[in-house]
N, CA and C atoms as an extended XYZ file, in Angstrom:
537
Properties=species:S:1:pos:R:3:atomname:S:1:resname:S:1:resid:I:1 pbc="F F F"
N        -8.083      -28.076        7.993 N   UNK     1
C        -7.843      -29.147        8.544 CA  UNK     1
C        -9.142      -30.379        8.809 C   UNK     1
N        -8.643      -31.676        7.960 N   UNK     2
C        -9.602      -32.849        7.454 CA  UNK     2
C        -9.629      -33.471        8.838 C   UNK     2
N       -11.050      -33.779        9.567 N   UNK     3
C       -11.164      -34.778       10.126 CA  UNK     3
C       -12.473      -35.874        9.757 C   UNK     3
N       -12.584      -36.956       10.656 N   UNK     4
C       -13.998      -38.063       10.828 CA  UNK     4
C       -14.616      -37.741       11.782 C   UNK     4
N       -15.816      -37.796       11.411 N   UNK     5
C       -16.828      -37.960       12.578 CA  UNK     5
C       -17.038      -39.412       13.225 C   UNK     5
N       -17.068      -39.753       14.180 N   UNK     6
C       -17.539      -40.784       14.398 CA  UNK     6
C       -18.180      -41.929       13.776 C   UNK     6
N       -18.870      -41.334       12.901 N   UNK     7
C       -20.269      -42.037       11.880 CA  UNK     7
C       -18.976      -42.239       10.742 C   UNK     7
N       -17.641      -41.483       10.718 N   UNK     8
C       -16.921      -41.387        9.167 CA  UNK     8
C       -17.302      -40.622        8.495 C   UNK     8
N       -17.687      -39.649        8.341 N   UNK     9
C       -18.786      -38.748        7.589 CA  UNK     9
C       -16.613      -37.519        7.140 C   UNK     9
N       -16.265      -37.184        6.580 N   UNK    10
C       -15.331      -36.275        6.129 CA  UNK    10
C       -15.250      -35.012        6.397 C   UNK    10
N       -14.534      -34.225        7.380 N   UNK    11
C       -14.968      -33.121        7.248 CA  UNK    11
C       -13.826      -32.030        7.006 C   UNK    11
N       -14.212      -30.659        6.500 N   UNK    12
C       -12.898      -29.767        6.022 CA  UNK    12
C       -12.831      -28.593        6.216 C   UNK    12
N       -12.554      -28.323        6.889 N   UNK    13
C       -12.688      -26.804        7.072 CA  UNK    13
C       -11.383      -25.641        6.928 C   UNK    13
N       -11.408      -24.329        6.710 N   UNK    14
C       -10.260      -23.682        6.552 CA  UNK    14
C       -10.130      -23.015        8.160 C   UNK    14
N        -8.451      -22.772        8.540 N   UNK    15
C        -8.212      -22.454        9.585 CA  UNK    15
C        -7.273      -21.179        9.594 C   UNK    15
N        -7.493      -20.173        9.833 N   UNK    16
C        -6.674      -18.768        9.712 CA  UNK    16
C        -5.630      -19.224       10.577 C   UNK    16
N        -6.222      -19.540       12.115 N   UNK    17
C        -5.592      -19.712       13.351 CA  UNK    17
C        -4.641      -21.062       13.261 C   UNK    17
N        -3.629      -21.493       12.596 N   UNK    18
C        -2.457      -22.486       12.710 CA  UNK    18
C        -1.750      -22.805       12.895 C   UNK    18
N        -0.748      -23.315       13.328 N   UNK    19
C         1.175      -22.933       13.367 CA  UNK    19
C         1.372      -24.004       13.854 C   UNK    19
N         3.194      -24.297       13.264 N   UNK    20
C         3.574      -25.356       13.857 CA  UNK    20
C         3.591      -25.137       15.325 C   UNK    20
N         4.435      -25.327       16.243 N   UNK    21
C         4.576      -25.291       17.677 CA  UNK    21
C         5.686      -25.983       18.301 C   UNK    21
N         6.272      -26.780       17.505 N   UNK    22
C         7.440      -27.969       18.105 CA  UNK    22
C         8.193      -28.603       17.230 C   UNK    22
N         9.341      -28.259       16.817 N   UNK    23
C         9.813      -29.444       15.738 CA  UNK    23
C        10.170      -30.992       16.951 C   UNK    23
N        10.359      -31.240       18.205 N   UNK    24
C        10.705      -32.574       18.550 CA  UNK    24
C        10.231      -32.237       19.890 C   UNK    24
N         9.284      -33.815       19.545 N   UNK    25
C         8.026      -33.689       18.358 CA  UNK    25
C         7.699      -32.787       17.915 C   UNK    25
N         7.598      -33.100       16.700 N   UNK    26
C         6.885      -32.285       15.651 CA  UNK    26
C         4.646      -31.809       16.535 C   UNK    26
N         4.723      -30.388       16.789 N   UNK    27
C         3.448      -30.584       16.705 CA  UNK    27
C         3.182      -29.098       16.568 C   UNK    27
N         1.776      -29.247       16.012 N   UNK    28
C         0.945      -28.304       15.444 CA  UNK    28
C        -0.373      -27.843       16.068 C   UNK    28
N        -1.043      -26.949       15.903 N   UNK    29
C        -2.047      -26.516       16.452 CA  UNK    29
C        -3.081      -25.375       15.782 C   UNK    29
N        -4.293      -25.525       15.797 N   UNK    30
C        -5.572      -25.080       15.019 CA  UNK    30
C        -6.210      -24.396       16.062 C   UNK    30
N        -6.964      -23.618       15.418 N   UNK    31
C        -8.641      -22.830       16.849 CA  UNK    31
C        -9.524      -22.539       16.146 C   UNK    31
N       -10.441      -24.183       16.650 N   UNK    32
C       -11.491      -24.092       16.019 CA  UNK    32
C       -12.372      -23.079       16.766 C   UNK    32
N       -12.266      -21.769       16.993 N   UNK    33
C       -13.799      -21.419       17.808 CA  UNK    33
C       -14.615      -20.721       17.230 C   UNK    33
N       -15.571      -19.952       18.108 N   UNK    34
C       -16.626      -19.692       18.088 CA  UNK    34
C       -17.772      -21.380       17.862 C   UNK    34
N       -19.218      -20.993       17.817 N   UNK    35
C       -19.963      -21.930       17.446 CA  UNK    35
C       -20.286      -22.206       16.198 C   UNK    35
N       -21.168      -23.125       15.637 N   UNK    36
C       -21.777      -23.304       14.432 CA  UNK    36
C       -23.149      -21.958       14.266 C   UNK    36
N       -22.640      -21.096       13.077 N   UNK    37
C       -23.859      -19.868       13.181 CA  UNK    37
C       -25.198      -20.476       13.213 C   UNK    37
N       -25.330      -19.414       14.249 N   UNK    38
C       -27.160      -19.583       14.869 CA  UNK    38
C       -27.404      -20.681       15.495 C   UNK    38
N       -26.177      -20.923       16.215 N   UNK    39
C       -26.314      -22.454       17.010 CA  UNK    39
C       -25.452      -22.070       18.435 C   UNK    39
N       -25.099      -22.941       19.422 N   UNK    40
C       -24.437      -22.990       20.519 CA  UNK    40
C       -23.772      -25.098       19.959 C   UNK    40
N       -23.622      -24.773       18.820 N   UNK    41
C       -22.910      -26.025       18.570 CA  UNK    41
C       -21.537      -26.060       18.189 C   UNK    41
N       -20.692      -26.746       18.977 N   UNK    42
C       -19.000      -26.424       18.774 CA  UNK    42
C       -18.572      -26.745       17.417 C   UNK    42
N       -17.795      -26.376       16.900 N   UNK    43
C       -17.342      -26.517       15.468 CA  UNK    43
C       -17.030      -28.269       15.161 C   UNK    43
N       -17.494      -29.157       13.748 N   UNK    44
C       -16.728      -30.081       14.191 CA  UNK    44
C       -15.548      -30.175       13.689 C   UNK    44
N       -14.503      -29.555       13.267 N   UNK    45
C       -13.039      -30.342       13.418 CA  UNK    45
C       -12.916      -30.085       15.319 C   UNK    45
N       -13.676      -29.267       15.575 N   UNK    46
C       -13.222      -29.567       17.224 CA  UNK    46
C       -13.736      -31.235       17.711 C   UNK    46
N       -15.045      -31.324       17.926 N   UNK    47
C       -15.963      -32.316       17.964 CA  UNK    47
C       -15.578      -33.572       17.684 C   UNK    47
N       -14.785      -33.660       16.049 N   UNK    48
C       -14.493      -34.747       15.514 CA  UNK    48
C       -12.982      -35.315       15.938 C   UNK    48
N       -11.937      -34.121       16.514 N   UNK    49
C       -10.857      -34.488       16.608 CA  UNK    49
C       -10.050      -34.996       18.243 C   UNK    49
N       -11.428      -34.141       18.944 N   UNK    50
C       -11.529      -34.999       20.090 CA  UNK    50
C       -12.192      -36.372       20.397 C   UNK    50
N       -13.025      -36.518       19.422 N   UNK    51
C       -13.387      -37.665       19.326 CA  UNK    51
C       -12.997      -38.949       19.023 C   UNK    51
N       -12.144      -38.611       18.086 N   UNK    52
C       -11.353      -39.548       17.395 CA  UNK    52
C        -9.743      -39.689       17.573 C   UNK    52
N        -9.130      -38.781       18.285 N   UNK    53
C        -7.400      -38.223       18.413 CA  UNK    53
C        -6.942      -38.372       17.214 C   UNK    53
N        -7.781      -37.895       16.228 N   UNK    54
C        -6.937      -37.506       15.052 CA  UNK    54
C        -7.237      -36.422       14.569 C   UNK    54
N        -6.816      -35.662       13.027 N   UNK    55
C        -6.935      -34.799       12.567 CA  UNK    55
C        -5.800      -34.824       11.589 C   UNK    55
N        -5.960      -34.139       10.471 N   UNK    56
C        -5.162      -33.846        9.377 CA  UNK    56
C        -4.764      -32.144        8.929 C   UNK    56
N        -3.891      -31.759        8.749 N   UNK    57
C        -3.618      -30.617        8.094 CA  UNK    57
C        -3.273      -30.511        6.631 C   UNK    57
N        -3.729      -29.774        5.962 N   UNK    58
C        -3.565      -29.967        4.622 CA  UNK    58
C        -3.225      -28.741        3.873 C   UNK    58
N        -2.022      -28.574        3.558 N   UNK    59
C        -1.771      -27.192        2.864 CA  UNK    59
C        -2.449      -26.509        1.822 C   UNK    59
N        -2.654      -25.451        2.359 N   UNK    60
C        -3.888      -24.780        1.249 CA  UNK    60
C        -2.605      -23.881        0.431 C   UNK    60
N        -2.518      -24.082       -1.108 N   UNK    61
C        -2.334      -23.333       -1.937 CA  UNK    61
C        -2.764      -22.460       -2.828 C   UNK    61
N        -2.265      -21.685       -3.691 N   UNK    62
C        -2.940      -20.670       -4.047 CA  UNK    62
C        -3.889      -21.180       -5.484 C   UNK    62
N        -3.050      -22.644       -5.840 N   UNK    63
C        -4.505      -23.374       -6.640 CA  UNK    63
C        -5.541      -23.865       -6.421 C   UNK    63
N        -5.679      -23.957       -4.799 N   UNK    64
C        -7.007      -24.639       -4.193 CA  UNK    64
C        -7.365      -23.771       -3.557 C   UNK    64
N        -7.414      -22.513       -3.664 N   UNK    65
C        -7.892      -21.210       -2.990 CA  UNK    65
C        -9.531      -21.174       -3.172 C   UNK    65
N        -9.959      -21.790       -4.473 N   UNK    66
C       -11.647      -21.978       -4.505 CA  UNK    66
C       -11.924      -22.519       -3.072 C   UNK    66
N       -11.680      -24.122       -3.569 N   UNK    67
C       -11.824      -25.251       -2.806 CA  UNK    67
C       -12.205      -24.701       -1.262 C   UNK    67
N       -10.617      -24.011       -0.904 N   UNK    68
C       -10.577      -23.487        0.225 CA  UNK    68
C       -11.665      -23.135        1.289 C   UNK    68
N       -11.964      -22.154        0.103 N   UNK    69
C       -12.849      -20.953        0.685 CA  UNK    69
C       -14.403      -21.317        0.386 C   UNK    69
N       -14.605      -22.340       -0.642 N   UNK    70
C       -16.183      -23.598       -0.612 CA  UNK    70
C       -16.168      -24.116        0.909 C   UNK    70
N       -14.806      -24.458        1.653 N   UNK    71
C       -15.152      -25.242        2.684 CA  UNK    71
C       -15.379      -24.366        3.568 C   UNK    71
N       -15.391      -23.596        3.955 N   UNK    72
C       -15.943      -22.619        5.150 CA  UNK    72
C       -17.282      -22.217        4.993 C   UNK    72
N       -18.215      -22.516        4.266 N   UNK    73
C       -19.352      -22.679        4.207 CA  UNK    73
C       -20.064      -23.772        5.095 C   UNK    73
N       -20.457      -23.422        6.510 N   UNK    74
C       -21.363      -23.987        7.708 CA  UNK    74
C       -22.223      -24.888        7.380 C   UNK    74
N       -22.234      -26.024        6.953 N   UNK    75
C       -23.193      -27.419        6.667 CA  UNK    75
C       -23.372      -28.448        7.452 C   UNK    75
N       -24.356      -29.029        7.633 N   UNK    76
C       -24.620      -30.148        8.485 CA  UNK    76
C       -23.619      -31.182        8.817 C   UNK    76
N       -23.087      -31.668        9.619 N   UNK    77
C       -21.983      -32.738       10.119 CA  UNK    77
C       -22.271      -33.915        9.258 C   UNK    77
N       -23.787      -34.320        8.747 N   UNK    78
C       -24.048      -35.228        8.230 CA  UNK    78
C       -23.202      -35.556        6.577 C   UNK    78
N       -22.900      -33.959        6.202 N   UNK    79
C       -22.569      -33.815        4.759 CA  UNK    79
C       -20.621      -33.782        4.671 C   UNK    79
N       -20.137      -34.709        3.759 N   UNK    80
C       -18.658      -34.664        3.470 CA  UNK    80
C       -18.521      -34.077        2.692 C   UNK    80
N       -17.630      -32.824        3.233 N   UNK    81
C       -17.148      -31.360        2.801 CA  UNK    81
C       -16.162      -31.644        1.948 C   UNK    81
N       -15.322      -32.765        1.549 N   UNK    82
C       -14.313      -33.147        0.691 CA  UNK    82
C       -15.236      -33.363       -0.872 C   UNK    82
N       -15.731      -33.874       -0.502 N   UNK    83
C       -17.229      -34.269       -1.704 CA  UNK    83
C       -17.875      -33.177       -2.087 C   UNK    83
N       -18.641      -32.063       -1.337 N   UNK    84
C       -19.278      -31.202       -1.722 CA  UNK    84
C       -18.718      -30.310       -2.885 C   UNK    84
N       -17.292      -30.042       -2.230 N   UNK    85
C       -16.682      -28.863       -2.924 CA  UNK    85
C       -15.549      -29.070       -4.237 C   UNK    85
N       -15.698      -31.254       -4.320 N   UNK    86
C       -15.145      -31.383       -5.590 CA  UNK    86
C       -13.512      -31.920       -5.498 C   UNK    86
N       -13.467      -32.143       -4.094 N   UNK    87
C       -11.929      -32.743       -3.579 CA  UNK    87
C       -11.719      -33.838       -3.432 C   UNK    87
N       -11.031      -34.968       -4.084 N   UNK    88
C       -10.711      -36.149       -4.137 CA  UNK    88
C       -10.096      -36.175       -2.790 C   UNK    88
N       -10.289      -37.375       -2.007 N   UNK    89
C        -9.266      -37.883       -0.817 CA  UNK    89
C        -8.718      -38.761       -0.829 C   UNK    89
N        -7.435      -39.048       -0.319 N   UNK    90
C        -6.409      -39.847        0.161 CA  UNK    90
C        -6.167      -40.583        1.147 C   UNK    90
N        -5.946      -41.523        1.076 N   UNK    91
C        -5.823      -42.407        2.202 CA  UNK    91
C        -4.684      -41.955        2.981 C   UNK    91
N        -4.606      -41.298        4.174 N   UNK    92
C        -3.373      -41.558        4.973 CA  UNK    92
C        -2.582      -43.184        6.035 C   UNK    92
N        -1.679      -42.770        6.357 N   UNK    93
C        -0.649      -44.106        6.941 CA  UNK    93
C        -1.224      -44.290        8.032 C   UNK    93
N        -1.286      -43.382        8.751 N   UNK    94
C        -1.144      -43.502       10.630 CA  UNK    94
C        -2.525      -43.262       11.314 C   UNK    94
N        -3.400      -42.422        9.937 N   UNK    95
C        -4.519      -42.252       10.799 CA  UNK    95
C        -5.132      -42.497       10.123 C   UNK    95
N        -6.909      -42.749       10.369 N   UNK    96
C        -8.011      -43.156        9.549 CA  UNK    96
C        -8.825      -41.764        8.485 C   UNK    96
N        -8.291      -40.634        9.204 N   UNK    97
C        -8.938      -39.760        8.408 CA  UNK    97
C        -8.030      -38.916        7.169 C   UNK    97
N        -9.200      -39.001        6.104 N   UNK    98
C        -8.311      -38.521        4.996 CA  UNK    98
C        -7.926      -37.314        4.593 C   UNK    98
N        -7.062      -37.250        3.601 N   UNK    99
C        -6.393      -36.123        3.595 CA  UNK    99
C        -6.314      -35.515        1.672 C   UNK    99
N        -6.423      -34.227        1.944 N   UNK   100
C        -7.257      -33.849        0.526 CA  UNK   100
C        -5.716      -33.832       -0.356 C   UNK   100
N        -6.450      -35.086       -1.382 N   UNK   101
C        -5.168      -35.658       -2.444 CA  UNK   101
C        -4.678      -34.423       -3.315 C   UNK   101
N        -5.263      -33.430       -3.459 N   UNK   102
C        -4.562      -32.554       -4.651 CA  UNK   102
C        -3.369      -31.379       -3.675 C   UNK   102
N        -3.475      -31.816       -2.095 N   UNK   103
C        -2.825      -30.669       -1.582 CA  UNK   103
C        -1.280      -31.423       -1.475 C   UNK   103
N        -0.291      -30.329       -1.594 N   UNK   104
C         1.159      -30.786       -1.979 CA  UNK   104
C         1.625      -31.634       -0.654 C   UNK   104
N         1.592      -30.522        0.503 N   UNK   105
C         2.058      -31.467        1.353 CA  UNK   105
C         0.167      -31.328        3.028 C   UNK   105
N         0.886      -32.445        3.643 N   UNK   106
C        -0.338      -32.632        4.340 CA  UNK   106
C         0.492      -33.490        5.687 C   UNK   106
N         0.212      -33.177        6.860 N   UNK   107
C         0.337      -33.711        7.946 CA  UNK   107
C        -0.413      -34.634        8.691 C   UNK   107
N        -0.501      -35.838        9.128 N   UNK   108
C        -1.419      -36.625        9.898 CA  UNK   108
C        -0.674      -36.525       11.485 C   UNK   108
N        -2.071      -35.982       12.547 N   UNK   109
C        -2.048      -35.720       13.120 CA  UNK   109
C        -2.510      -36.416       14.569 C   UNK   109
N        -1.953      -36.887       15.773 N   UNK   110
C        -2.637      -37.314       17.057 CA  UNK   110
C        -2.723      -36.609       17.820 C   UNK   110
N        -4.069      -36.375       17.806 N   UNK   111
C        -4.625      -35.356       18.831 CA  UNK   111
C        -4.035      -35.712       20.189 C   UNK   111
N        -3.409      -34.146       21.137 N   UNK   112
C        -2.875      -34.713       22.582 CA  UNK   112
C        -3.795      -33.801       22.796 C   UNK   112
N        -4.222      -32.171       22.686 N   UNK   113
C        -5.438      -31.765       24.279 CA  UNK   113
C        -5.799      -30.621       23.579 C   UNK   113
N        -6.754      -30.228       24.044 N   UNK   114
C        -7.698      -28.722       23.632 CA  UNK   114
C        -7.130      -27.999       24.498 C   UNK   114
N        -6.852      -26.872       24.205 N   UNK   115
C        -6.722      -25.470       25.689 CA  UNK   115
C        -7.859      -24.510       25.553 C   UNK   115
N        -8.970      -24.561       26.688 N   UNK   116
C        -9.894      -23.380       26.374 CA  UNK   116
C        -9.293      -22.001       26.770 C   UNK   116
N        -9.575      -21.177       25.815 N   UNK   117
C        -8.873      -19.819       25.964 CA  UNK   117
C       -10.218      -19.097       26.686 C   UNK   117
N       -10.034      -17.624       27.295 N   UNK   118
C       -10.879      -17.235       27.712 CA  UNK   118
C       -12.270      -16.915       26.546 C   UNK   118
N       -13.639      -16.842       27.071 N   UNK   119
C       -14.609      -16.977       25.767 CA  UNK   119
C       -14.663      -15.504       25.008 C   UNK   119
N       -15.395      -14.906       24.036 N   UNK   120
C       -15.705      -13.625       23.913 CA  UNK   120
C       -16.790      -13.048       24.839 C   UNK   120
N       -16.460      -11.901       24.114 N   UNK   121
C       -17.827      -11.104       24.918 CA  UNK   121
C       -19.357      -11.823       25.220 C   UNK   121
N       -19.383      -12.114       23.817 N   UNK   122
C       -20.514      -12.773       23.597 CA  UNK   122
C       -21.113      -13.963       24.246 C   UNK   122
N       -19.918      -14.891       24.583 N   UNK   123
C       -20.073      -16.354       25.633 CA  UNK   123
C       -19.110      -17.177       24.523 C   UNK   123
N       -19.188      -16.907       23.317 N   UNK   124
C       -18.503      -17.771       22.285 CA  UNK   124
C       -16.965      -18.615       22.604 C   UNK   124
N       -16.561      -20.172       22.641 N   UNK   125
C       -15.419      -20.520       22.963 CA  UNK   125
C       -14.404      -20.062       21.917 C   UNK   125
N       -13.045      -19.767       22.472 N   UNK   126
C       -11.971      -19.479       21.900 CA  UNK   126
C       -11.262      -21.238       22.446 C   UNK   126
N       -10.632      -21.888       21.575 N   UNK   127
C       -10.562      -23.376       22.093 CA  UNK   127
C        -8.843      -23.359       20.427 C   UNK   127
N        -7.614      -23.725       21.643 N   UNK   128
C        -6.537      -24.453       20.372 CA  UNK   128
C        -6.309      -25.793       20.643 C   UNK   128
N        -6.504      -26.219       19.484 N   UNK   129
C        -6.775      -27.826       19.609 CA  UNK   129
C        -5.520      -28.113       19.233 C   UNK   129
N        -4.166      -29.195       19.915 N   UNK   130
C        -2.309      -29.441       19.678 CA  UNK   130
C        -2.715      -31.200       19.378 C   UNK   130
N        -2.130      -31.123       18.290 N   UNK   131
C        -1.526      -32.265       17.571 CA  UNK   131
C        -0.117      -32.791       17.263 C   UNK   131
N         0.434      -33.595       17.577 N   UNK   132
C         1.392      -34.211       17.501 CA  UNK   132
C         1.685      -34.651       15.674 C   UNK   132
N         2.456      -34.949       14.859 N   UNK   133
C         2.606      -34.882       13.660 CA  UNK   133
C         3.417      -36.417       13.638 C   UNK   133
N         2.461      -37.467       13.323 N   UNK   134
C         2.776      -38.764       12.539 CA  UNK   134
C         3.126      -39.480       11.806 C   UNK   134
N         2.962      -38.673       10.769 N   UNK   135
C         3.031      -38.887        9.371 CA  UNK   135
C         3.039      -37.288        8.801 C   UNK   135
N         3.944      -37.640        7.451 N   UNK   136
C         4.273      -36.450        6.906 CA  UNK   136
C         4.213      -37.106        5.109 C   UNK   136
N         3.128      -36.083        4.552 N   UNK   137
C         3.107      -36.547        3.025 CA  UNK   137
C         3.648      -35.635        2.178 C   UNK   137
N         4.666      -35.458        1.186 N   UNK   138
C         4.852      -34.735        0.420 CA  UNK   138
C         5.114      -34.897       -0.763 C   UNK   138
N         4.216      -33.801       -1.625 N   UNK   139
C         4.424      -34.390       -3.287 CA  UNK   139
C         5.536      -34.557       -3.377 C   UNK   139
N         6.241      -35.134       -4.584 N   UNK   140
C         7.479      -35.217       -4.529 CA  UNK   140
C         7.853      -33.940       -5.403 C   UNK   140
N         6.864      -33.732       -6.399 N   UNK   141
C         7.550      -32.765       -7.786 CA  UNK   141
C         7.886      -31.394       -7.060 C   UNK   141
N         7.148      -31.061       -5.885 N   UNK   142
C         7.524      -30.136       -4.958 CA  UNK   142
C         8.594      -30.368       -4.190 C   UNK   142
N         9.635      -31.145       -4.310 N   UNK   143
C        10.965      -31.323       -3.606 CA  UNK   143
C        12.282      -31.037       -4.592 C   UNK   143
N        13.237      -30.192       -4.726 N   UNK   144
C        14.303      -29.792       -5.612 CA  UNK   144
C        15.312      -30.069       -4.447 C   UNK   144
N        16.503      -30.808       -4.916 N   UNK   145
C        17.733      -30.912       -4.401 CA  UNK   145
C        17.149      -31.370       -2.858 C   UNK   145
N        16.503      -32.354       -3.260 N   UNK   146
C        15.901      -32.725       -1.382 CA  UNK   146
C        15.562      -31.809       -0.151 C   UNK   146
N        14.634      -30.882       -0.941 N   UNK   147
C        14.343      -30.080       -0.224 CA  UNK   147
C        13.049      -29.614       -0.669 C   UNK   147
N        11.917      -28.766        0.134 N   UNK   148
C        10.329      -28.389       -0.367 CA  UNK   148
C        10.915      -26.961       -0.965 C   UNK   148
N        10.443      -27.167       -2.210 N   UNK   149
C        10.255      -25.759       -3.105 CA  UNK   149
C         9.119      -25.270       -2.738 C   UNK   149
N         9.438      -23.813       -2.155 N   UNK   150
C         7.821      -23.010       -1.796 CA  UNK   150
C         7.592      -22.625       -3.115 C   UNK   150
N         8.496      -22.115       -3.714 N   UNK   151
C         7.959      -21.691       -5.426 CA  UNK   151
C         7.198      -22.368       -6.304 C   UNK   151
N         7.359      -23.731       -5.740 N   UNK   152
C         6.248      -24.845       -6.547 CA  UNK   152
C         5.330      -25.011       -5.667 C   UNK   152
N         5.384      -24.956       -4.286 N   UNK   153
C         4.120      -24.702       -3.643 CA  UNK   153
C         2.801      -24.214       -3.966 C   UNK   153
N         3.549      -23.128       -3.985 N   UNK   154
C         2.459      -21.600       -3.370 CA  UNK   154
C         1.865      -21.756       -2.782 C   UNK   154
N         2.000      -21.877       -1.305 N   UNK   155
C         1.443      -22.000       -0.190 CA  UNK   155
C         0.423      -20.451       -0.256 C   UNK   155
N        -0.700      -20.582        0.303 N   UNK   156
C        -1.641      -19.629        0.573 CA  UNK   156
C        -1.669      -18.954        1.827 C   UNK   156
N        -1.717      -17.732        2.468 N   UNK   157
C        -1.440      -17.021        3.778 CA  UNK   157
C        -3.077      -16.144        3.517 C   UNK   157
N        -3.421      -16.515        4.727 N   UNK   158
C        -4.586      -15.774        5.208 CA  UNK   158
C        -3.659      -14.346        6.315 C   UNK   158
N        -4.546      -12.896        5.511 N   UNK   159
C        -4.062      -11.950        6.049 CA  UNK   159
C        -4.999      -11.181        6.884 C   UNK   159
N        -6.312      -11.373        6.851 N   UNK   160
C        -7.013      -10.883        7.890 CA  UNK   160
C        -8.232      -10.027        6.923 C   UNK   160
N        -9.255      -10.106        7.922 N   UNK   161
C       -10.518       -9.782        6.978 CA  UNK   161
C       -10.503      -10.830        5.866 C   UNK   161
N       -10.846      -10.455        4.297 N   UNK   162
C       -11.116      -11.595        3.289 CA  UNK   162
C       -10.198      -11.395        2.793 C   UNK   162
N        -8.531      -11.169        2.958 N   UNK   163
C        -7.942      -10.965        1.804 CA  UNK   163
C        -7.029      -11.803        2.230 C   UNK   163
N        -6.076      -12.337        1.532 N   UNK   164
C        -4.885      -13.890        1.353 CA  UNK   164
C        -3.855      -13.080        0.437 C   UNK   164
N        -2.964      -13.680        0.606 N   UNK   165
C        -1.656      -13.689       -0.157 CA  UNK   165
C        -0.819      -14.656       -0.488 C   UNK   165
N        -0.693      -14.591       -1.848 N   UNK   166
C         0.076      -16.066       -2.497 CA  UNK   166
C         1.831      -15.902       -2.272 C   UNK   166
N         2.276      -16.424       -2.234 N   UNK   167
C         4.133      -16.524       -1.667 CA  UNK   167
C         4.296      -16.697       -3.366 C   UNK   167
N         4.896      -15.038       -3.842 N   UNK   168
C         6.075      -15.303       -4.774 CA  UNK   168
C         6.560      -15.352       -4.932 C   UNK   168
N         7.576      -16.241       -5.868 N   UNK   169
C         9.341      -16.054       -6.101 CA  UNK   169
C        10.338      -15.210       -5.699 C   UNK   169
N         9.556      -13.810       -6.036 N   UNK   170
C        10.612      -12.721       -5.917 CA  UNK   170
C        10.586      -11.978       -4.715 C   UNK   170
N         9.531      -12.683       -3.654 N   UNK   171
C         9.297      -11.998       -2.594 CA  UNK   171
C         9.979      -13.245       -1.045 C   UNK   171
N        10.680      -14.368       -1.985 N   UNK   172
C        11.265      -14.996       -1.012 CA  UNK   172
C        12.250      -14.453       -1.040 C   UNK   172
N        12.979      -14.979        1.083 N   UNK   173
C        14.492      -14.378        0.794 CA  UNK   173
C        15.158      -15.092        2.384 C   UNK   173
N        16.661      -14.990        1.994 N   UNK   174
C        16.733      -16.385        3.586 CA  UNK   174
C        17.917      -14.635        4.137 C   UNK   174
N        18.061      -15.426        5.089 N   UNK   175
C        18.536      -14.559        6.937 CA  UNK   175
C        19.457      -15.537        7.312 C   UNK   175
N        20.788      -15.449        7.040 N   UNK   176
C        21.368      -15.886        7.852 CA  UNK   176
C        21.397      -15.529        9.456 C   UNK   176
N        21.448      -16.893       10.203 N   UNK   177
C        21.324      -16.173       11.764 CA  UNK   177
C        22.505      -15.637       12.654 C   UNK   177
N        22.107      -15.598       13.113 N   UNK   178
C        23.790      -14.605       13.669 CA  UNK   178
C        24.810      -15.709       14.600 C   UNK   178
N        24.123      -16.397       14.751 N   UNK   179
C        24.883      -17.751       15.928 CA  UNK   179
C        24.746      -19.017       15.374 C   UNK   179
């Protein structure tokens, strides 16, 4: 998730808890749970999306795995995390927040709301940020016969703990719905 601070500093952070939640209008969610380590400060992605009303989902792929992992490091809000991990930023059309140029799919989002879930046993916050998708970027090289080709995208999936999976062509299959 990329965001911009009120001072215009780009923040980039990976979120395991991310999903599409509706199709019309298209909406997504991510969960910036917990505090910054050793503090009672909320995560920059939460603060920035609430303050500016914008965020961008950048699809993580197998090829971006090292950069994604590098952005999980907690750094001061004054550091541009895209630059810090060597990722080029690209301009968006509908939001001021930059997207990751190397990401084959990016969703420009207008912040809608934050839902506060019950806190952890230690008092850390659990939040769900919801945004409406107002712009979509898809690298044309990822499109075959008018559809996004997952074989080319190679999305990365977080499984839990420190384990991830890349989507391999021989593991993709279709199921026809009964109605």
